[in-house]
C-alpha positions in Angstrom: 21.7 14.6 11.5 20.5 13.4 8.1 18.7 11.1 7.4 19.1 8.4 5.0 16.5 6.8 2.9 17.4 3.6 1.9 16.0 2.3 -1.7 12.8 0.4 -1.4 13.3 -3.1 -3.5 11.3 -6.2 -4.5 12.0 -9.6 -5.9 11.4 -9.8 -9.2 7.9 -12.3 -8.2 6.6 -9.4 -6.1 7.1 -6.8 -9.1 5.5 -9.3 -11.7 2.3 -10.0 -9.3 2.2 -6.1 -9.1 2.4 -6.0 -12.7 -0.1 -8.5 -13.3 2.3 -10.7 -15.4 3.0 -14.0 -15.4 7.2 -14.2 -14.3 8.5 -16.7 -15.9 7.5 -15.2 -19.0 9.4 -12.0 -18.0 12.7 -11.4 -20.0 15.5 -12.9 -18.0 17.5 -9.5 -17.1 13.8 -8.8 -14.9 13.7 -12.6 -13.1 17.6 -12.4 -12.3 17.7 -8.9 -10.4 15.9 -7.3 -8.0 13.5 -4.2 -8.3 13.2 -0.6 -7.1 10.2 1.0 -6.4 11.3 3.4 -8.9 11.6 1.1 -11.7 8.0 -0.5 -11.1 7.0 2.9 -11.1 8.9 3.7 -14.2 7.2 0.3 -15.8 3.4 0.7 -14.6 3.4 4.5 -16.3 5.6 3.7 -19.6 5.5 0.0 -19.9 8.1 -1.5 -22.2 7.4 -3.6 -25.5 7.7 -6.8 -23.8 5.5 -6.0 -20.9 2.6 -4.3 -23.0 3.2 -7.8 -24.9 2.6 -9.9 -22.0 -0.2 -7.9 -20.6 -1.9 -8.1 -24.4 -1.0 -12.0 -25.4 0.0 -13.5 -22.1 0.6 -16.0 -20.9 -1.2 -15.0 -18.0 -1.0 -15.8 -14.2 -3.4 -17.6 -12.4 -4.9 -14.4 -10.9 -5.4 -12.6 -14.4 -6.8 -15.5 -16.3 -9.1 -15.8 -13.0 -10.6 -12.4 -13.5 -10.6 -12.7 -17.2 -13.2 -15.7 -16.9 -15.3 -14.1 -14.5 -14.2 -17.0 -11.5 -11.6 -17.2 -8.3 -8.4 -18.5 -8.6 -9.7 -21.4 -6.7 -12.7 -22.3 -9.2 -9.7 -22.4 -11.7 -7.9 -25.1 -9.3 -11.0 -27.4 -9.2 -11.7 -27.3 -13.1 -8.0 -28.3 -13.7 -6.1 -24.6 -14.7 -3.1 -24.5 -12.8 -0.7 -23.2 -15.5 -0.4 -20.0 -17.2 -2.7 -19.4 -20.2 -2.7 -17.2 -23.2 -5.1 -14.5 -24.2 -6.0 -16.4 -27.3 -6.6 -20.0 -25.0 -8.8 -18.0 -22.1 -10.7 -16.3 -25.4 -11.3 -20.0 -26.4 -12.8 -21.4 -22.9 -14.9 -18.5 -23.2 -16.3 -19.4 -26.4 -16.7 -23.1 -26.2 -18.3 -22.2 -22.5 -17.3 -25.6 -20.7 -19.8 -26.7 -17.7 -17.2 -25.9 -15.2 -16.3 -22.4 -16.2 -20.7 -21.6 -16.0 -20.5 -23.3 -12.8 -17.8 -21.4 -10.9 -19.1 -18.0 -12.7 -22.5 -18.8 -10.8 -20.1 -19.6 -7.6 -18.4 -16.7 -8.0 -21.2 -14.0 -8.5 -22.8 -15.9 -5.1 -19.6 -15.2 -3.2 -19.8 -11.4 -4.2 -23.2 -10.9 -3.5 -22.9 -12.3 0.2 -19.3 -10.5 0.5 -21.2 -7.1 -0.6 -24.2 -8.0 1.3 -21.9 -8.5 4.6 -19.9 -5.0 4.1 -23.4 -3.6 3.8 -24.3 -5.1 7.1 -21.4 -4.0 8.5 -21.7 -0.2 7.2 -25.0 -0.1 8.8 -24.2 -1.4 12.1 -21.3 1.0 12.5 -23.3 3.8 11.3 -25.8 2.9 14.4 -23.3 2.7 16.6 -22.2 6.8 15.4 -25.5 7.9 15.8 -25.9 6.4 19.4 -22.2 7.5 20.7 -23.4 11.1 18.7 -26.9 11.0 20.6 -25.1 9.9 23.4 -22.7 13.3 23.6 
């Protein structure tokens, strides 16, 4: 009996997210089809010019905009930034340093510190549990 491996495919929205690009800015043939795992790997390994251009200049999806500004996607929403932005628009915000950006960057940094503290706490507890189990053996 021979097993047949089906080709794994994904919706264009999923592929765009994995590629870090704004779906609506991609070529029509990308948006209208399905993307196989092999095609996605090829796009990542050897991006065509349209993909390089989108990554370089945008428009960028919210998660990329947030990362470039050093804030969370929730922080963007609180600031009223709901649309995709170009690299030029992101740089303008960074150079203007509006009050909301500084506030959201500080909040984002605090959240990340707390996440790191919790991660370390869990790691310490796991280490102590493992040590007790090893000592009892």
